[in-house]
N, C-alpha and C positions, 0 to 999 in steps of 0.2 A: 172572552170573557175578562171582565175589569178586574184588576185585581189591584191593590192598595198597596203603596213606595212597601210599606213593612213584609208584606205577604212578596212581593216580588226579591226582595234582598233576601227574604226567609230560602227560597226557593234556588241561591247560589251557596253552596256550601264548601266547604276544604276539599271536596272530589270534584271540582267543579272547573276547567279549564273556562276561562272567559277571552273571547277572541273579538276585538272591531278592526271593522277594515271600510278603508276611506276606498268608497266608488267612483269609478273614473269611467271614463268612455272604453278607451283601450286596455287599459292598465288598473287593476288591486292593485291596495297595500295594505297587508295586515298584521295585526302586532296583536303579541297572547300572555296573558296575565293569570296570575292565580285570584282567588276572592280577598287578599289581603293586599292586593296593588302590586305585588313582586312580578315585575314583566319579564317575560321568557325569552333567552336570545334575542335574534334583530329584527326586525321589520322581514316581511315576507312580500313580495310581491310577485303576480302571477295575471297574465292573461286574460281578458276577457274571454276565454274559448274552453270547449271542452275541455279539451289536454291541461289550459291551465284551473281549472276547476277540480280538474283531478290531483293535480299537483297541489291542491290547497288543502284537499280531504286530506291528500296522504302527510301535508304539513302537521296537521291536527291530531291523527291518527299517529304521528312519532312523538308528537308532544306529551300527547295523554299518555304514552306508554313510559317517556322519560319519566317525565311527574308525577306518575301512579294517579293520573288523572283516570275517573269512569264517568262523568257525564262534561258535556260541553254545552256551551252557548255563544250562539257566533251573531255581534251587535254588527247595526249598519244604517246610513245614512241615508235616507230612502230619497236620493237624489235622481228625480227625471224617473226614467223606466231604464235607467241603467242598472238598476238593482235587481229586477224583477228577474234575469235570466240567472243568476247567481242566488237568489234565492230559492226559485223553483230547482236549480239541479241540487241545493243543499235538501232541499223538505223531500224529494225522490229521493234521497241518501238517508234518512231521517234522521238529519241532525236538524235542529231546533234553532229557529233565527228570530230575532228582535230587530226593533228598530229604534232610533233616540229623534229627537228634535235638531233638526239642525242650530239651529238656534242657540241650543242647551251649548251643541257642540264649540260651536264659537265664543262662548260667554268661559267655559271651560277652561279652553285655549290661554285665555287672556290671563283668567288667572290661575293657568298653572307657570306660566313665563312671562306675564305681562307684557305677549305681545300678540295679536292677531292674527300675524303673518301666515299664509298659507302652507303647511307642510305635511306633504302623507303620511308620511310615519308619525307628526305628532296628530293630524286629526284622527288617524289609528288609535293611538294613544289616550286621545282624549273620549274617543266611543268607546273601550273596553271599561273607561272608570265610570263612564254613566251607567254603563250597564252592572257594574258591579258597585252602584250606588243604587238602584233600582229605577236610574231616572230614565224606563224605557216603556214599550209598547207591544204586545202582538200583533203581527198583523193579522188580518182579517183577509183569506183567500177563498173566494169563491169557487165553486166548482159545478159542472156539468151546465143547467139551462143559465144558470146564476152570474156564471163566469161570462157567457154569451152575453146574457143583460146588460152587465154593468159594461163590458167593451162596447155593445152597442150603443150607450147611452152616453157615453166619452165621445163615439165619434160624430154623434148627432149634434152634442153641447159643442164640437170641434166646426164642426162643420155650420151650424147656429152663428155663432162667433165669424166664420169667415164670411158668409154671405152678409151681415150686417157690417163687415168692412167694404164690401163689392157695395154694399148698396148707398155707403156714406162716400165712397170716391165719386160714383156717377153723380149724387143729390150735388156734391163738388165739382163738379165739371161741369153739371147743368148749371148753376145757378153762377158759375163764370162766363160759360161762353155760350150758354143755348137758354137765357132765361124764359123765350118765349115757348119753348119746347113743350113746357107742362100747361099751357092753356090751351094747348091743339089738342093733348093725350092728357087721359086724367091720369096715364102711369106708364114709366117706361118701360115697363115688364111686359108689358100686350105684346103682341107678336108683329104689328103695325108699326108701334112705335121701337121697339127692340132691334127690328130690319132696318129703322129710317136713322138710329143711330149708329148702326152698323155701319152701312154706306154711306152716310152722308151725317157726322157726328158735328159740323157746325153752319151755321144759317148759309157762309158762304158758298159752300158744296151742294144748298139745296138752290140757289140762287144760279149758280155754276150748271149744273143738269136741267134745271126748272121742272115746272110739274107735271109734264110729261113723263122726263126722265125718272124721277122719285115714281111715279105710276108702271112705271115699265117696271121697275125694280121689285115693287113690290108685287106684280103678276107672275113675276119669277121663283120671288122667296116663299111668300106664301100660298102659291097656286090655286088661288082663286079670284074671285072678280071685287077690283079695288074700285069703286071709285073717284070720281076729283073731288068730290065736295070739301075733304079735309084737306087735298092738298090746295085748296083755294085759303084756306086760312093760314097759312105757313109765312 
């Protein structure tokens, strides 16, 4: 559900503990504050493990009890995929999470102390302040078949990009070292063309073994009769 900024701000009351988490690969850093921006205690650092997540939840409960808060809202940057395990753990414990725009965090740090320098406690504080000001969004977590479809689409997109990079590298190689290759084969991805490139990537390799050597390699690799007509064109 999409909320306006005023609606997001109105959801944060005097009873809300606001927690900002700076996400990293191995260790996260959290800062907590109230709805007025008053920070509670020092930064809390915890590893990206189940034990670390348990300690983080205990830290939150302790602060809620100490400052008489009945609600909590945890904000974080969606940094790569590192935030997903923590988000899933918190959701399993019924702790609501929101995400903030990394560009907003960077600008907020510059306004806070006139420096964009990376500092984990400072980042966590900036994230908490953005949540307080309603500068956040609620992430959508698909479940069941929808979660599987989202993951499948991500994997397909990744594989498609990798395939395009590989194809570009092969064409680069052919243009530089074997420009005659595609005058013989319509595509380097055919079985015969691929086996030829695999065993004879350069023209001098074909010259070295001769037409009979290439034919023998084809017959071993492709397991079917291959005539010499194509070889005569090389």
